[in-house]
Backbone as CSV, one residue per row, in Angstrom:
resi,resn,N_x,N_y,N_z,CA_x,CA_y,CA_z,C_x,C_y,C_z
1,UNK,106.252,103.172,105.717,107.785,103.564,106.275,108.286,104.166,104.768
2,UNK,107.551,103.348,103.285,107.680,104.152,102.110,106.630,104.566,101.593
3,UNK,105.960,105.649,102.428,104.330,106.432,102.850,104.865,107.268,101.086
4,UNK,105.915,107.730,100.752,105.739,108.671,99.940,105.788,107.935,98.212
5,UNK,106.671,107.087,98.353,106.144,105.623,96.595,104.987,105.630,96.659
6,UNK,104.363,105.154,98.090,103.006,104.598,97.704,102.266,105.941,97.284
7,UNK,102.145,106.546,98.169,101.027,108.228,97.449,101.783,108.439,96.225
8,UNK,102.786,108.369,95.912,102.984,108.465,93.934,102.254,107.697,93.441
9,UNK,101.978,106.632,93.439,101.905,105.049,92.754,100.645,104.866,92.343
10,UNK,99.688,105.943,93.353,98.642,105.707,93.599,97.372,105.962,92.168
11,UNK,97.937,107.163,91.636,97.277,107.658,90.664,96.387,108.978,91.834
12,UNK,95.228,109.690,90.820,94.376,110.834,91.260,93.240,109.922,92.310
13,UNK,93.128,108.831,92.028,91.495,108.689,92.960,91.744,108.989,94.062
14,UNK,91.273,110.030,95.231,91.228,110.098,96.766,91.090,108.555,97.255
15,UNK,90.158,107.835,96.943,90.163,106.597,97.998,91.197,106.059,97.721
16,UNK,91.506,105.473,96.102,92.577,104.690,95.985,93.979,104.961,96.512
17,UNK,94.216,106.281,96.777,95.281,106.941,97.386,95.523,106.446,98.846
18,UNK,94.455,106.956,99.402,94.243,106.845,100.891,94.579,105.268,101.256
19,UNK,93.623,104.140,100.582,93.821,102.858,100.673,95.088,102.129,100.150
20,UNK,95.969,103.032,99.620,97.426,102.930,99.035,98.445,103.414,100.557
21,UNK,98.100,104.379,101.095,98.426,105.285,102.062,98.165,104.308,103.134
22,UNK,97.465,103.122,103.651,97.059,102.857,105.014,97.508,101.273,104.459
23,UNK,98.246,100.925,104.053,98.229,99.465,103.491,99.248,99.135,104.247
24,UNK,100.517,99.410,104.943,101.131,98.527,105.974,100.367,98.571,106.852
25,UNK,98.846,99.216,107.627,98.109,99.183,108.597,97.082,98.052,108.622
26,UNK,96.903,97.585,107.622,95.567,96.742,107.360,96.643,95.186,106.785
27,UNK,96.411,94.189,108.010,96.677,93.046,107.791,95.711,91.542,107.603
28,UNK,95.815,90.924,106.951,94.942,90.118,106.795,94.352,89.744,105.538
29,UNK,93.318,88.569,105.298,92.407,89.328,104.365,91.297,90.426,104.005
30,UNK,91.324,90.630,102.976,90.258,92.115,102.660,88.711,91.824,102.574
31,UNK,88.134,92.165,103.685,86.662,91.805,103.927,86.114,92.993,103.244
32,UNK,84.453,93.144,103.162,83.591,94.182,102.688,83.782,95.248,103.692
33,UNK,85.129,95.346,104.617,84.995,96.455,105.931,85.179,97.467,105.313
34,UNK,85.768,97.614,103.824,86.357,98.806,103.470,85.297,98.898,102.366
35,UNK,85.493,100.286,101.789,84.682,100.683,100.104,85.506,100.161,99.157
36,UNK,84.901,99.493,98.158,85.502,99.308,97.058,86.828,99.952,96.775
37,UNK,86.530,101.073,96.647,87.868,101.881,95.952,89.123,101.728,96.956
38,UNK,88.409,101.877,98.317,89.766,101.810,99.150,90.154,100.644,99.441
39,UNK,89.598,99.669,99.089,90.346,98.062,98.980,90.967,97.575,97.910
40,UNK,90.386,98.304,97.127,91.370,98.674,95.605,92.658,99.098,96.222
41,UNK,92.906,100.015,96.764,93.867,100.769,96.951,94.891,100.523,98.087
42,UNK,94.441,99.223,99.049,95.214,98.362,99.812,95.542,97.295,99.164
43,UNK,95.061,97.006,97.825,95.181,95.828,96.985,96.775,95.770,96.558
44,UNK,96.422,97.359,96.177,97.418,97.879,94.685,98.760,98.168,95.850
45,UNK,98.592,98.336,97.146,99.281,98.387,98.429,100.254,97.244,98.451
46,UNK,100.033,96.210,98.180,100.263,94.999,98.518,101.097,94.333,97.295
47,UNK,100.422,94.617,96.174,101.187,94.251,94.966,102.231,94.935,94.572
48,UNK,102.046,96.459,94.797,103.437,97.221,94.792,104.668,96.528,95.523
49,UNK,104.118,96.038,97.005,105.375,95.514,97.763,105.758,94.297,97.260
50,UNK,104.671,93.977,96.356,105.339,92.272,95.953,106.444,92.366,95.043
51,UNK,106.102,93.277,94.450,106.435,93.574,92.683,107.610,94.523,92.943
52,UNK,107.938,94.977,94.117,109.513,95.460,94.749,110.072,94.745,94.708
53,UNK,109.465,93.407,95.490,110.381,92.597,96.358,111.195,91.490,95.198
54,UNK,110.193,91.557,94.268,111.002,90.829,93.372,111.679,91.404,92.162
55,UNK,111.763,92.626,92.499,112.461,93.070,91.281,114.414,93.036,91.361
56,UNK,114.592,93.528,89.758,116.038,93.033,89.846,116.950,94.332,90.841
57,UNK,116.629,95.369,90.427,117.219,96.444,91.006,116.606,96.839,92.471
58,UNK,115.216,96.535,92.852,115.045,96.411,94.200,116.429,95.273,95.052
59,UNK,116.007,93.830,94.532,117.397,92.815,95.298,118.783,93.462,94.653
60,UNK,118.992,94.152,93.894,120.441,94.461,93.752,120.760,95.514,95.259
61,UNK,119.392,96.245,95.732,119.887,97.149,96.356,119.959,96.560,97.813
62,UNK,118.949,95.437,98.192,119.156,94.907,99.373,120.567,94.188,99.242
63,UNK,121.243,93.670,98.454,122.365,92.828,98.415,123.476,94.212,98.636
64,UNK,123.572,95.253,98.487,124.257,95.992,98.501,124.375,96.548,100.023
65,UNK,123.485,96.234,100.821,123.657,96.570,102.137,124.579,95.479,102.967
66,UNK,124.898,95.482,104.328,125.498,94.922,105.067,124.575,93.617,104.789
67,UNK,125.187,92.370,105.424,124.329,91.088,105.488,123.834,91.389,107.029
68,UNK,124.920,92.013,107.709,124.461,92.106,109.257,123.057,92.776,109.384
69,UNK,122.353,93.315,108.259,120.894,93.758,108.270,119.802,92.787,108.364
70,UNK,120.594,91.952,107.655,119.324,90.670,107.549,117.869,90.848,106.689
71,UNK,117.003,90.787,107.411,115.624,90.784,106.747,115.471,92.496,106.816
72,UNK,116.121,93.321,107.710,115.311,94.241,107.666,116.285,95.213,106.467
73,UNK,116.589,95.012,105.755,117.711,95.239,103.913,116.481,95.828,103.557
74,UNK,115.400,94.965,103.078,114.133,95.337,102.580,113.502,96.790,103.115
75,UNK,113.494,96.713,104.733,112.532,98.074,105.103,113.472,99.226,104.877
76,UNK,114.913,99.154,104.589,115.782,100.199,104.678,116.122,100.608,103.048
77,UNK,115.980,99.839,102.572,115.363,100.358,100.917,114.248,100.697,100.462
78,UNK,113.474,100.468,101.246,111.973,101.182,100.834,112.370,102.648,101.591
79,UNK,112.597,102.931,102.726,112.897,103.999,103.125,113.916,104.761,102.037
80,UNK,114.909,104.153,101.654,116.185,104.971,100.451,115.719,105.294,99.711
81,UNK,114.274,104.509,98.799,114.082,104.956,97.723,113.095,106.135,97.051
82,UNK,112.347,106.011,99.088,111.544,107.205,99.560,112.524,108.415,99.493
83,UNK,113.428,108.246,99.850,114.362,109.572,99.609,115.018,110.074,98.429
84,UNK,115.020,109.084,97.558,115.957,109.187,96.089,114.199,109.667,95.372
85,UNK,113.188,109.379,95.899,111.765,110.182,94.935,111.672,111.521,95.735
86,UNK,111.994,111.871,96.767,111.872,112.748,97.739,113.116,114.221,96.841
87,UNK,113.915,113.465,96.621,115.066,114.655,95.957,114.897,114.230,94.816
88,UNK,114.488,113.567,93.783,113.962,114.057,92.320,112.942,114.540,92.034
89,UNK,111.917,114.556,92.907,110.563,114.702,92.918,110.080,115.485,91.598
90,UNK,111.168,116.316,91.199,110.342,117.503,90.086,110.865,116.952,88.587
91,UNK,111.178,116.085,88.691,111.536,114.816,87.100,110.290,113.883,87.465
92,UNK,109.614,113.333,88.751,108.548,112.864,88.387,107.025,113.729,88.739
93,UNK,107.062,114.760,88.860,105.888,115.420,89.047,106.154,117.073,88.559
94,UNK,104.808,117.131,88.029,104.871,118.781,87.520,104.467,119.974,89.123
95,UNK,103.880,118.778,90.180,103.465,119.549,90.673,104.624,119.492,92.299
96,UNK,104.814,120.719,92.613,105.944,120.570,94.160,105.353,119.927,94.987
97,UNK,106.546,119.505,95.508,106.209,118.121,96.713,105.669,118.480,98.082
98,UNK,105.654,119.738,98.030,105.014,120.373,99.622,103.219,120.535,99.082
99,UNK,103.145,120.973,97.788,101.659,120.993,97.226,101.115,119.880,97.313
100,UNK,102.067,118.936,96.634,101.214,117.406,96.474,101.102,116.556,98.077
101,UNK,101.721,116.973,99.057,101.654,116.591,100.309,100.600,116.966,100.889
102,UNK,100.224,118.256,100.376,99.451,118.928,101.155,97.909,118.659,100.159
103,UNK,97.860,118.398,99.225,97.001,117.617,98.705,96.634,116.132,98.912
104,UNK,97.612,115.577,99.396,97.510,113.873,99.465,97.183,114.026,100.814
105,UNK,97.548,114.887,101.837,97.079,114.481,103.166,95.589,114.822,103.423
106,UNK,95.136,115.799,102.393,93.836,116.292,102.345,93.117,115.254,102.133
107,UNK,93.327,114.532,101.246,92.749,113.178,100.783,92.551,112.050,101.782
108,UNK,93.685,112.012,102.581,93.655,111.028,103.626,92.761,111.610,105.111
109,UNK,93.290,112.717,104.779,91.537,113.404,106.273,90.249,113.184,106.213
110,UNK,89.936,113.384,104.921,88.580,113.452,104.361,88.502,112.299,104.897
111,UNK,88.522,111.070,104.790,88.608,109.446,105.040,89.126,108.925,106.414
112,UNK,89.403,110.256,107.366,89.857,109.815,108.554,89.338,108.729,109.024
113,UNK,87.632,108.233,108.999,87.058,107.598,110.055,87.238,106.235,109.436
114,UNK,87.954,106.069,108.230,88.510,104.714,107.793,90.057,104.157,107.976
115,UNK,90.296,104.827,108.279,91.699,105.177,109.153,91.700,104.039,110.214
116,UNK,92.849,102.940,110.102,92.429,101.980,111.074,93.203,103.080,112.448
117,UNK,92.778,102.466,113.539,93.081,103.526,114.980,94.415,103.806,114.769
118,UNK,95.225,102.824,114.729,96.898,103.162,114.742,97.734,104.117,113.908
119,UNK,96.860,104.497,112.775,97.565,105.034,111.362,97.023,106.980,111.835
120,UNK,95.588,106.801,112.789,95.534,107.857,112.687,96.047,109.297,113.197
121,UNK,97.065,108.497,114.639,97.818,109.815,115.531,99.015,109.754,114.732
122,UNK,99.165,108.881,113.500,100.458,109.080,112.501,100.509,110.073,111.627
123,UNK,99.254,110.430,111.140,98.860,111.295,109.454,99.516,112.622,110.061
124,UNK,99.667,113.176,111.099,100.600,114.589,110.909,102.109,114.320,111.064
125,UNK,102.048,112.969,111.673,104.080,112.680,111.893,104.339,112.610,110.413
126,UNK,103.300,111.924,109.656,103.866,111.289,108.194,104.468,112.449,107.066
127,UNK,102.785,113.166,107.115,103.201,114.411,106.565,103.842,115.555,106.769
128,UNK,104.869,115.811,108.165,104.874,117.198,108.613,106.291,116.506,109.243
129,UNK,106.028,115.860,109.461,107.495,115.181,109.808,108.597,114.436,108.817
130,UNK,107.930,113.122,109.097,108.684,112.239,108.208,108.702,112.409,106.838
131,UNK,107.798,112.158,105.453,108.335,112.271,104.561,109.228,113.706,103.798
132,UNK,108.730,114.633,104.580,109.722,115.645,104.575,111.121,115.820,104.526
133,UNK,111.424,114.491,106.068,112.939,114.731,106.695,113.243,114.255,105.407
134,UNK,112.745,112.992,104.794,113.323,112.317,103.302,114.025,113.268,102.413
135,UNK,114.531,114.488,102.570,114.602,115.247,101.640,115.888,115.371,101.883
136,UNK,116.780,114.435,102.967,118.057,114.665,103.170,118.345,113.278,103.875
137,UNK,120.209,112.797,103.443,120.421,111.790,104.225,120.209,111.035,105.636
138,UNK,120.382,112.967,106.238,120.519,113.036,107.915,119.044,112.631,108.182
139,UNK,117.836,113.133,107.267,116.480,112.669,107.540,116.216,111.188,107.727
140,UNK,117.189,110.221,106.614,116.653,109.317,106.688,117.366,108.052,107.739
141,UNK,118.705,109.005,108.055,119.635,107.934,109.200,118.565,108.582,110.908
142,UNK,117.871,109.916,110.901,116.602,109.743,111.905,115.236,109.131,111.807
143,UNK,114.814,108.682,111.118,113.603,108.140,110.347,114.428,106.359,111.322
144,UNK,115.510,105.720,110.776,115.659,104.460,111.273,116.139,104.599,112.457
145,UNK,116.779,106.010,112.970,117.269,105.525,114.757,115.593,105.453,115.505
146,UNK,115.083,106.049,115.014,113.365,106.099,115.406,112.375,104.669,115.130
147,UNK,112.552,104.702,114.227,112.354,102.896,114.060,112.925,101.674,114.679
148,UNK,114.154,101.978,115.142,115.081,101.037,115.677,114.878,101.218,117.068
149,UNK,114.089,102.328,117.713,113.487,102.276,118.856,112.523,101.585,118.818
150,UNK,111.455,101.690,118.277,109.754,100.974,118.277,110.032,99.545,118.320
151,UNK,111.167,99.024,117.144,111.244,97.567,117.050,111.134,96.631,118.621
152,UNK,110.483,96.120,119.165,110.890,95.569,120.059,112.043,94.846,120.949
153,UNK,112.584,94.097,119.512,113.435,93.404,119.770,115.041,93.855,119.419
154,UNK,116.331,93.645,120.076,117.285,94.189,119.096,117.263,94.533,117.778
155,UNK,117.950,95.495,116.954,117.970,95.142,115.776,119.089,96.629,115.357
156,UNK,119.530,96.355,113.943,120.993,97.329,113.672,120.628,98.527,112.786
157,UNK,118.848,98.742,112.841,118.254,100.129,112.044,119.165,101.163,112.513
158,UNK,119.693,101.662,113.651,119.924,102.585,113.940,121.435,103.159,113.108
159,UNK,121.856,102.194,112.570,123.117,102.540,112.080,122.739,102.185,110.411
160,UNK,121.813,102.359,110.554,121.005,102.202,108.716,121.370,103.211,108.112
161,UNK,121.366,104.465,108.217,121.716,105.922,107.939,123.373,105.660,107.162
162,UNK,124.287,104.784,107.783,125.530,104.583,106.684,125.796,104.128,105.702
163,UNK,124.523,102.991,105.681,124.506,102.485,104.441,123.916,103.169,103.404
164,UNK,123.256,104.218,103.384,122.902,104.702,102.392,123.923,105.789,101.739
165,UNK,124.885,106.345,103.024,126.362,107.123,102.477,126.833,106.493,101.664
166,UNK,127.125,105.091,102.325,128.316,104.497,101.592,128.091,104.172,100.548
167,UNK,126.777,103.507,100.325,126.572,102.994,98.568,125.504,104.145,98.064
168,UNK,125.659,105.323,97.910,124.685,106.019,97.502,124.337,106.089,95.997
169,UNK,125.613,106.639,95.760,125.486,106.374,93.721,124.850,105.313,93.578
170,UNK,125.330,103.960,94.116,124.554,102.544,93.168,123.348,102.490,93.980
171,UNK,122.521,102.648,94.655,121.625,103.344,95.372,120.478,103.863,94.406
172,UNK,121.041,105.009,94.330,120.607,106.164,92.850,120.296,105.006,92.312
173,UNK,121.150,104.305,91.105,121.015,103.906,90.415,120.225,102.993,89.786
174,UNK,120.315,102.092,90.986,119.120,101.268,91.284,118.016,101.393,91.333
175,UNK,117.803,102.686,92.292,116.421,103.441,91.948,115.880,104.119,90.379
176,UNK,116.761,104.621,89.725,116.429,104.794,88.513,115.825,103.909,87.939
177,UNK,116.529,102.386,87.866,116.078,101.814,87.107,115.072,101.045,87.348
178,UNK,114.075,101.409,88.517,113.604,100.391,89.438,112.036,101.496,88.868
179,UNK,111.896,103.032,89.207,111.237,103.654,88.807,109.962,103.731,87.696
180,UNK,110.250,103.627,86.437,110.086,103.166,85.552,109.006,101.623,85.379
181,UNK,110.002,101.464,85.696,109.103,99.278,86.045,108.229,99.429,87.220
182,UNK,108.214,100.118,88.041,107.250,99.742,88.959,106.268,101.154,89.059
183,UNK,106.195,102.451,88.227,105.245,103.379,87.646,104.227,102.581,86.784
184,UNK,104.948,101.888,85.441,104.385,101.058,84.800,103.414,99.930,85.577
185,UNK,103.608,99.315,86.154,103.075,98.060,86.972,102.229,98.527,87.266
186,UNK,102.364,100.025,88.396,101.640,100.535,89.445,100.054,101.187,88.636
187,UNK,100.058,101.989,87.332,99.676,102.496,85.908,98.333,101.366,85.698
188,UNK,99.164,99.763,85.113,98.469,98.986,84.365,97.688,98.322,85.628
189,UNK,98.050,97.852,86.583,97.158,97.764,87.641,95.828,98.204,87.861
190,UNK,95.934,99.698,88.605,95.126,100.900,88.047,94.053,100.580,87.279
191,UNK,94.470,100.352,85.579,93.665,100.622,84.629,92.793,98.975,84.815
192,UNK,93.441,97.932,85.823,92.051,96.414,85.668,91.053,97.049,86.227
């Protein structure tokens, strides 16, 4: 869901980047089934998610969204923050976003045999369609609609794009408060 954010926070190691990228697709305890750095990337993913869920700015963003979105608010904020990262990419990186995505995808594809089966077929969609669509609010709306159809039970995600436009400025302020903290947390985690 917030693939760009996880890629961005991975640093330069291709194995850690790939592990962080695949984190949503690996459940349960981590075993020796994954090489050390890939496992570290998965652990980084989990720590980033935990840090985000407990951060004041992320919590403020969740609370801005309508109560009828319930537990889906966290998923929506993840995607909204990917949008703000994509839109403000030039302030976060000296590498152009298309070049970064090309390099990150090459790292992931080089470790394709380590990816969970479910993720393998999604790699082109994520890098060619999903992340680039986050550059525009309409792309976020479309992503939420597609996600809504994939969830087996009734859910409000299809109308989630309206929440982005309704609270855009405040959500963006929350994102800017969150970004330096999560970046510092990820860097510190990688140093350990």
